[in-house]
C-alpha positions as CSV (number, residue, x, y, z in Angstrom):
1,M,0.0,0.0,0.0
2,N,1.3,3.4,-0.9
3,N,-0.9,6.5,-0.7
4,L,1.6,8.5,-2.7
5,I,0.3,6.9,-5.9
6,I,-3.0,8.7,-6.0
7,L,-1.4,12.2,-5.4
8,P,-0.2,12.9,-9.0
9,I,-3.9,12.5,-10.1
10,I,-5.5,14.3,-7.1
11,I,-3.1,17.3,-6.8
12,P,-3.7,18.8,-10.3
13,L,-7.4,17.8,-10.2
14,I,-8.1,19.6,-6.9
15,F,-6.0,22.7,-7.8
16,G,-7.9,22.9,-11.1
17,M,-11.3,22.6,-9.4
18,F,-10.3,25.4,-7.0
19,M,-9.3,27.7,-9.8
20,V,-12.6,27.3,-11.6
21,I,-14.3,29.1,-8.6
22,F,-12.0,32.2,-9.1
23,R,-12.3,32.7,-12.8
24,R,-10.7,36.1,-13.1
25,R,-8.0,35.7,-10.5
26,I,-5.3,35.1,-13.1
27,I,-2.4,35.6,-10.8
28,L,-3.8,33.1,-8.4
29,H,-4.3,30.7,-11.3
30,R,-0.7,31.0,-12.3
31,A,0.6,30.6,-8.8
32,L,-1.6,27.5,-8.1
33,S,-0.7,25.9,-11.4
34,I,3.1,26.2,-10.6
35,L,2.5,25.0,-7.1
36,G,0.4,22.0,-8.3
37,L,2.9,20.9,-10.9
38,A,5.8,21.4,-8.5
39,G,4.0,19.2,-6.0
40,T,3.4,16.5,-8.7
41,I,7.1,16.6,-9.5
42,S,8.0,16.0,-5.9
43,V,5.6,13.1,-5.5
44,A,6.9,11.5,-8.7
45,A,10.5,11.8,-7.5
46,M,9.5,10.1,-4.2
47,L,7.8,7.3,-6.1
48,I,10.9,6.7,-8.2
49,T,13.0,6.4,-5.0
50,Q,10.5,4.0,-3.5
51,I,10.2,1.8,-6.6
52,Q,14.0,1.6,-6.9
53,S,14.3,0.4,-3.3
54,K,11.1,-1.6,-2.7
55,G,9.8,-2.6,-6.2
56,I,6.5,-1.9,-7.9
57,Q,4.0,0.0,-5.7
58,S,0.3,-0.5,-5.6
59,L,-2.7,1.0,-3.9
60,N,-6.2,-0.5,-3.5
61,I,-8.7,2.3,-3.5
62,G,-11.3,1.9,-0.8
63,G,-9.5,-1.0,0.8
64,W,-10.9,-3.6,-1.7
65,A,-8.2,-6.1,-2.6
66,A,-7.3,-6.6,-6.2
67,P,-8.8,-7.8,-8.5
68,Y,-12.2,-6.8,-7.0
69,G,-11.5,-3.2,-6.3
70,V,-9.9,-0.3,-8.1
71,T,-6.1,-0.6,-8.1
72,M,-3.5,2.1,-8.9
73,V,-0.1,0.8,-9.8
74,A,3.2,2.7,-10.1
75,D,6.1,0.8,-11.7
76,M,9.3,2.5,-12.9
77,L,8.0,3.2,-16.4
78,A,4.9,5.0,-15.1
79,A,7.0,6.9,-12.5
80,L,9.6,8.1,-15.1
81,L,6.7,9.2,-17.4
82,L,5.1,11.0,-14.4
83,I,8.1,13.1,-13.6
84,T,8.8,13.8,-17.3
85,T,5.2,14.9,-17.8
86,S,5.2,17.2,-14.8
87,V,8.5,18.8,-15.7
88,V,7.6,19.4,-19.4
89,A,4.1,20.7,-18.3
90,L,5.8,23.1,-15.9
91,F,7.9,24.7,-18.6
92,V,5.1,24.9,-21.1
93,L,3.0,26.5,-18.5
94,I,5.6,29.2,-17.8
95,Y,5.8,29.8,-21.6
96,A,2.0,30.3,-21.6
97,F,2.2,33.1,-19.0
98,K,3.4,35.5,-21.7
99,S,2.0,33.9,-24.8
100,I,-1.5,32.5,-24.2
101,G,-3.4,35.9,-23.8
102,R,-5.6,37.3,-21.2
103,D,-8.9,36.2,-22.9
104,K,-7.9,32.6,-22.9
105,E,-6.6,32.7,-19.4
106,E,-10.0,34.0,-18.2
107,H,-11.7,31.2,-20.1
108,Y,-10.2,28.5,-17.8
109,F,-7.0,27.8,-19.6
110,Y,-5.1,26.9,-16.4
111,P,-7.8,24.7,-14.9
112,L,-8.2,22.8,-18.2
113,F,-4.4,22.5,-18.4
114,L,-4.3,20.8,-15.0
115,F,-7.3,18.6,-15.7
116,L,-5.4,17.4,-18.8
117,I,-2.3,16.6,-16.7
118,S,-4.5,14.8,-14.2
119,G,-5.9,12.6,-16.9
120,V,-2.5,11.9,-18.3
121,N,-1.1,10.9,-14.9
122,G,-4.1,8.7,-14.2
123,S,-3.6,6.9,-17.5
124,F,0.0,6.1,-16.4
125,L,-1.0,4.9,-12.9
126,T,-4.2,3.0,-13.3
127,G,-4.1,-0.8,-13.0
128,D,-7.7,-1.3,-14.3
129,V,-8.8,-1.2,-18.0
130,F,-12.0,0.6,-17.4
131,N,-10.3,3.3,-15.3
132,L,-7.8,3.7,-18.2
133,F,-10.9,4.5,-20.3
134,V,-12.0,7.0,-17.7
135,C,-8.6,8.7,-17.4
136,F,-8.4,8.9,-21.2
137,E,-11.8,10.7,-21.3
138,V,-10.7,13.2,-18.6
139,M,-7.6,14.0,-20.7
140,L,-9.6,14.1,-23.9
141,I,-12.4,16.3,-22.6
142,S,-9.8,18.8,-21.4
143,S,-8.1,18.7,-24.8
144,Y,-11.4,19.3,-26.6
145,A,-11.7,22.6,-24.8
146,L,-8.1,23.5,-25.1
147,I,-7.9,22.8,-28.9
148,S,-10.9,25.2,-29.5
149,L,-9.8,27.8,-27.0
150,G,-9.9,31.2,-28.9
151,G,-12.5,30.1,-31.4
152,E,-10.6,30.9,-34.6
153,K,-12.0,29.4,-37.8
154,G,-9.1,27.0,-38.3
155,Q,-9.2,25.8,-34.8
156,L,-12.9,25.0,-34.9
157,R,-12.5,23.1,-38.2
158,E,-9.7,21.0,-36.8
159,S,-11.3,20.6,-33.4
160,I,-14.4,19.0,-35.1
161,K,-12.1,16.4,-36.8
162,Y,-10.2,15.8,-33.5
163,V,-13.3,15.3,-31.5
164,L,-14.9,13.0,-34.0
165,V,-11.9,10.8,-34.3
166,N,-11.5,10.5,-30.5
167,I,-15.3,9.8,-30.1
168,I,-14.9,6.9,-32.5
169,A,-11.8,5.6,-30.8
170,S,-13.6,5.8,-27.4
171,F,-16.6,3.9,-28.8
172,L,-14.3,1.2,-30.1
173,F,-12.5,1.2,-26.7
174,L,-15.7,0.4,-24.9
175,I,-16.5,-2.4,-27.4
176,A,-13.0,-3.9,-26.8
177,I,-13.4,-3.6,-23.0
178,A,-16.8,-5.5,-23.3
179,Y,-15.3,-8.3,-25.3
180,L,-12.3,-8.6,-23.0
181,Y,-14.5,-8.8,-19.9
182,A,-16.8,-11.3,-21.6
183,V,-13.9,-13.6,-22.3
184,T,-11.9,-13.2,-19.1
185,G,-14.3,-12.0,-16.5
186,T,-12.0,-9.3,-15.2
187,L,-10.6,-5.8,-16.1
188,N,-7.8,-5.6,-13.6
189,M,-4.6,-5.6,-15.7
190,A,-2.6,-7.9,-13.5
191,H,-5.5,-10.3,-13.3
192,L,-6.0,-10.1,-17.1
193,S,-2.4,-11.2,-17.5
194,V,-3.0,-14.2,-15.4
195,R,-6.3,-15.1,-17.1
196,V,-5.0,-14.7,-20.6
197,A,-1.9,-16.8,-19.7
198,E,-4.3,-19.5,-18.4
199,V,-6.7,-19.7,-21.3
200,G,-4.1,-19.0,-24.0
201,Q,-4.1,-16.2,-26.6
202,D,-6.2,-18.0,-29.2
203,G,-7.7,-16.5,-32.3
204,L,-10.5,-14.7,-30.4
205,M,-8.1,-13.2,-27.9
206,T,-5.7,-12.1,-30.6
207,A,-8.6,-10.4,-32.4
208,V,-9.5,-8.6,-29.1
209,A,-5.8,-7.6,-28.9
210,I,-5.8,-6.2,-32.4
211,L,-9.0,-4.2,-31.6
212,F,-7.2,-2.6,-28.6
213,L,-4.2,-1.9,-30.9
214,L,-6.6,-0.1,-33.3
215,V,-8.0,2.0,-30.5
216,F,-4.7,3.0,-29.0
217,S,-3.2,3.6,-32.5
218,L,-5.9,6.1,-33.2
219,K,-5.1,7.9,-29.9
220,A,-1.3,7.7,-30.4
221,G,-1.2,8.6,-34.1
222,L,0.3,5.2,-35.0
223,F,-0.5,4.5,-38.7
224,L,-4.0,6.2,-38.3
225,F,-2.6,9.7,-37.9
226,F,-4.6,11.5,-40.6
227,W,-6.2,13.7,-37.9
228,L,-3.0,14.7,-36.2
229,P,-1.2,17.3,-38.4
230,G,-4.1,19.6,-38.5
231,S,-5.2,19.2,-34.9
232,Y,-1.8,19.8,-33.4
233,G,-1.0,22.7,-35.8
234,S,-4.2,24.8,-35.1
235,P,-4.2,25.6,-31.3
236,P,-2.1,28.2,-29.6
237,T,1.6,27.4,-29.2
238,A,1.5,26.3,-25.6
239,V,-1.5,24.0,-26.2
240,A,0.2,22.5,-29.3
241,A,3.4,21.9,-27.4
242,I,1.7,20.1,-24.5
243,F,-0.4,18.0,-27.0
244,A,2.8,17.1,-29.0
245,A,4.7,16.2,-25.8
246,L,2.0,14.2,-24.0
247,L,-1.1,13.1,-25.8
248,T,0.3,10.7,-28.2
249,K,2.5,9.3,-25.4
250,V,-0.5,8.2,-23.5
251,G,-1.6,6.0,-26.4
252,I,2.0,4.7,-26.7
253,Y,2.1,3.9,-23.0
254,A,-1.2,2.0,-23.3
255,I,0.1,-0.1,-26.2
256,Y,3.3,-0.9,-24.2
257,R,1.3,-1.8,-21.1
258,F,-1.2,-4.1,-22.9
259,F,1.4,-5.8,-25.2
260,T,3.9,-6.5,-22.5
261,L,1.5,-7.4,-19.7
262,V,-1.6,-8.9,-21.3
263,F,-1.2,-9.7,-25.0
264,Y,2.4,-10.8,-25.2
265,H,1.9,-14.5,-26.0
266,E,1.7,-14.2,-29.8
267,P,4.4,-11.7,-30.8
268,Q,4.8,-13.2,-34.2
269,V,1.3,-11.8,-34.9
270,T,0.7,-8.8,-32.7
271,H,4.2,-7.4,-32.5
272,L,4.8,-7.9,-36.2
273,I,1.7,-5.9,-36.9
274,I,3.0,-3.2,-34.5
275,G,6.3,-3.3,-36.4
276,I,4.6,-2.9,-39.8
277,M,2.4,0.0,-38.5
278,S,5.5,1.7,-37.0
279,A,7.4,1.4,-40.2
280,V,4.6,2.9,-42.3
281,T,4.1,5.6,-39.7
282,M,7.8,6.6,-39.9
283,V,7.9,6.6,-43.7
284,L,4.7,8.6,-44.2
285,G,5.5,11.0,-41.4
286,A,8.9,11.7,-42.7
287,I,7.6,12.2,-46.2
288,G,5.1,14.8,-44.8
289,A,7.9,16.5,-42.9
290,I,10.1,17.0,-45.9
291,A,7.2,17.8,-48.3
292,Y,6.0,21.0,-46.6
293,M,7.5,24.5,-46.4
294,D,5.4,25.4,-43.3
295,I,6.8,25.2,-39.8
296,K,3.6,23.9,-38.2
297,K,3.3,21.1,-40.8
298,I,6.9,20.1,-40.5
299,L,6.8,19.9,-36.7
300,T,3.5,18.0,-36.5
301,Y,4.7,15.4,-39.0
302,N,7.8,15.0,-36.9
303,V,5.4,14.0,-34.0
304,V,4.2,11.2,-36.2
305,V,7.7,10.0,-37.0
306,G,8.5,9.9,-33.3
307,V,5.5,7.7,-32.5
308,G,6.6,5.2,-35.1
309,F,10.1,5.1,-33.9
310,I,9.2,4.6,-30.2
311,L,7.0,1.6,-31.1
312,A,9.7,0.0,-33.2
313,G,11.4,-0.9,-30.0
314,L,8.2,-2.7,-28.7
315,A,7.9,-4.5,-32.1
316,S,11.4,-5.9,-31.6
317,F,10.3,-7.3,-28.2
318,T,13.9,-7.4,-27.0
319,A,15.5,-5.9,-23.9
320,E,17.6,-3.6,-26.1
321,G,14.6,-2.4,-28.0
322,M,12.6,-1.7,-24.8
323,T,15.6,0.1,-23.3
324,G,15.8,2.3,-26.4
325,S,12.1,3.0,-26.4
326,I,12.1,4.2,-22.8
327,Y,15.1,6.5,-23.4
328,Y,13.5,7.8,-26.6
329,L,10.1,8.2,-25.1
330,I,11.5,10.5,-22.3
331,H,13.6,12.4,-24.9
332,D,10.6,12.8,-27.2
333,M,8.4,14.3,-24.6
334,V,11.1,16.9,-23.8
335,I,12.2,17.6,-27.4
336,K,8.7,17.9,-28.9
337,A,7.7,20.5,-26.3
338,L,10.9,22.4,-26.9
339,I,10.8,22.5,-30.7
340,F,7.1,23.4,-30.7
341,L,7.8,26.3,-28.3
342,I,10.7,27.5,-30.5
343,G,8.6,27.1,-33.6
344,G,5.8,29.2,-31.9
345,V,8.3,32.0,-31.2
346,I,9.6,32.0,-34.8
347,I,6.0,32.2,-36.1
348,A,5.2,35.0,-33.6
349,I,8.2,37.0,-34.7
350,A,7.7,36.6,-38.5
351,G,3.9,36.7,-38.3
352,T,3.6,33.6,-40.5
353,S,4.5,29.9,-40.5
354,K,5.5,29.9,-44.2
355,L,9.3,29.5,-44.6
356,K,9.3,31.4,-47.9
357,D,8.3,34.6,-46.0
358,M,11.1,34.6,-43.4
359,S,14.9,34.7,-43.5
360,G,17.9,35.9,-41.5
361,L,16.5,35.8,-38.0
362,I,19.9,34.7,-36.7
363,Q,21.0,38.3,-37.0
364,T,18.4,39.6,-34.6
365,H,17.8,36.5,-32.5
366,P,21.1,34.6,-32.4
367,Y,20.3,32.8,-29.1
368,L,17.0,31.6,-30.3
369,G,18.6,30.4,-33.6
370,W,21.3,28.4,-31.9
371,M,18.9,26.9,-29.4
372,Y,16.8,25.7,-32.3
373,F,19.9,24.3,-33.9
374,I,20.6,22.2,-30.8
375,A,16.9,21.1,-30.7
376,A,17.1,20.1,-34.4
377,L,20.2,18.0,-33.8
378,S,18.6,16.3,-30.8
379,I,15.3,15.5,-32.5
380,A,17.4,13.8,-35.3
381,G,19.4,11.8,-32.7
382,I,22.8,13.4,-33.2
383,P,25.2,12.6,-30.3
384,P,25.7,13.5,-27.6
385,L,22.1,14.9,-27.3
386,S,19.2,13.0,-25.7
387,G,17.8,11.4,-28.9
388,F,21.0,9.5,-29.7
389,I,21.0,6.8,-27.0
390,G,17.4,5.8,-27.6
391,K,18.0,5.5,-31.4
392,V,21.1,3.3,-30.9
393,Y,19.3,0.9,-28.6
394,I,16.1,0.7,-30.7
395,T,18.2,0.0,-33.8
396,Q,20.1,-2.6,-31.9
397,G,16.9,-4.2,-30.7
398,T,15.4,-4.4,-34.2
399,F,18.5,-6.0,-35.5
400,A,18.6,-8.5,-32.6
401,S,15.1,-9.6,-33.4
402,E,16.0,-9.9,-37.1
403,Y,13.7,-7.0,-38.0
404,Y,16.5,-5.5,-40.1
405,W,14.0,-3.8,-42.4
406,L,12.5,-2.0,-39.4
407,G,15.9,-0.8,-38.1
408,A,16.9,0.3,-41.6
409,I,13.7,2.3,-42.0
410,G,14.3,3.9,-38.6
411,L,17.8,5.0,-39.6
412,F,16.7,6.3,-43.0
413,T,13.7,8.3,-41.7
414,S,16.1,9.8,-39.1
415,L,18.0,11.4,-42.0
416,M,14.7,12.6,-43.4
417,V,13.9,14.1,-40.0
418,L,17.2,15.9,-39.9
419,F,16.6,17.3,-43.3
420,S,13.2,18.6,-42.4
421,V,14.2,20.4,-39.2
422,M,17.3,21.8,-40.7
423,K,15.1,23.2,-43.5
424,I,13.5,25.4,-40.9
425,F,16.9,26.5,-39.6
426,M,18.3,27.3,-43.0
427,N,15.2,29.1,-44.3
428,S,14.2,31.1,-41.2
429,F,17.5,31.8,-39.5
430,W,20.1,31.8,-42.3
431,G,20.2,34.0,-45.3
432,E,19.5,37.7,-45.7
433,T,17.6,39.5,-43.0
434,I,14.3,40.6,-44.4
435,L,12.7,41.6,-41.0
436,S,14.1,44.4,-38.9
437,E,13.3,44.5,-35.2
438,E,10.8,47.2,-35.9
439,M,9.0,45.0,-38.4
440,E,8.7,42.0,-36.2
441,K,5.2,40.9,-35.3
442,G,6.1,39.4,-31.9
443,T,8.9,39.2,-29.3
444,T,11.0,36.8,-27.4
445,K,10.4,38.7,-24.2
446,G,9.2,36.5,-21.3
447,V,9.3,33.2,-23.2
448,M,13.0,32.4,-23.4
449,L,13.3,30.9,-19.8
450,P,11.4,27.7,-20.5
451,I,13.1,27.3,-23.9
452,V,16.5,27.6,-22.3
453,A,15.5,25.2,-19.5
454,L,14.3,22.6,-22.0
455,V,17.5,23.0,-24.1
456,M,19.6,22.4,-21.0
457,L,17.4,19.3,-20.2
458,T,17.9,17.7,-23.6
459,I,21.6,18.2,-23.3
460,A,21.6,16.8,-19.8
461,L,19.6,13.7,-20.8
462,G,22.2,13.0,-23.5
463,L,25.3,13.7,-21.5
464,G,23.8,12.1,-18.3
465,A,22.3,9.0,-20.0
466,E,24.4,6.8,-17.8
467,G,22.8,8.3,-14.7
468,L,19.4,7.4,-16.0
469,H,20.4,3.9,-17.0
470,D,19.7,2.1,-13.7
471,Y,16.1,3.5,-13.6
472,V,15.5,2.6,-17.3
473,Q,16.7,-1.0,-16.6
474,I,14.3,-1.4,-13.7
475,A,11.5,-0.2,-16.1
476,V,12.6,-2.7,-18.8
477,E,12.8,-5.5,-16.3
478,G,9.2,-4.8,-15.3
479,L,8.1,-4.8,-18.9
480,M,9.9,-8.0,-19.9
481,N,8.9,-9.9,-16.7
482,P,5.1,-9.5,-16.2
483,S,5.3,-11.6,-13.0
484,L,6.8,-8.6,-11.1
485,Y,3.7,-6.5,-11.9
486,I,1.3,-9.4,-11.1
487,E,3.0,-10.2,-7.8
488,A,2.9,-6.5,-6.8
489,V,-0.8,-6.1,-7.5
490,L,-2.3,-9.5,-6.7
491,G,0.2,-11.1,-4.3
492,G,-1.4,-14.5,-3.5
493,N,-4.8,-13.5,-5.0
494,G,-4.1,-14.2,-8.6
495,Q,-6.5,-17.2,-9.1
């Protein structure tokens, strides 16, 4: 029993509910948002320490023992994602102070932001499939409001698409849950692992597994990502950054949890399908990234490429691939937030997202330019930055499982990613200066601190990868050995 587990969900939820009462007290909203996220970071750090020393932690809500009650579970993977989520959210929030605008702040931006974080954290911590659905919905309802905040024509058009896709995914999620319960008689994830192992993953169970994969792929932007570029490119920069950093990662986490804990018995079917989907996702995402001359489009298609690359490690189903995926997942959350924030500043300065209408910003904003350059190298996996270690391990894992084609596609699309992000650098920062400081539409004032902090973080994650290694290995061990999760949740009640 560990009561800390519930706090990353409860803290942002309570703070957000309190802020709703005081709609126009914006200074109070900002202060409580910072305080709530700082508290969540502290709790996540304590959970990491406890998991390292005592193993996977679980909490039975209301005192009902698993699998009969609602169970929250914190393993090392969930804890690492919790702390990364909270740190990234904190810096995006600081960026929003100067960029989001008073009108959006008064229309519940900060409460919605915290509700979204609460839903994300709940998705990482729940040990029950139906509660995973509930946490998904908390996150999605908040995102529905955030994506349309401001009410511009483009936002409303893309928000309709975003809402419709997620409603369909949620409907399919409920159907999948119903089939799973009908076959196994339980929705506790640890108990599901035991039941599926007992009855075997036959044709029907594999069909249910593929239905869950379809649901989570829609939410993660794996293969079925047609909705993502427009949806992530339309909201304000702070909203787009938190979406790019977190929302697809919840779908990725769900795929990892299900296909390492529950549906891991037929990897020659399920994991091969994941590998094919990740390969197609990487290729199509990379083609989209190099095809456009628009900053928003380039960055959103790079989100798609990242999804495919992370799940290539799961497809390999090796310790090396899993290790790389966790490293890269943490990196991707940081770097996607960073590059979206920098992209937002560039667009604000130039007054456009079209690369043909900007040039030479390095003359007036050298610090911003070189920080973008570092972010571009990191997103492409250039050493010694944070993306490098993950790419090496994922490639090693795909080769170890003899998925040479998947590893080769990952390396090739990495070159395409590098070309796409350097295209932004060469067109917007290099060349003749066509915008004087007086002609600029926006400013860097008040938004550089979170950008600098995230740049330092991507450098630190690369140079300090060895310090993170022990924690990642604990997470990998938990994924590769489901009995650790089952024992932590069920103990002797696994029948």
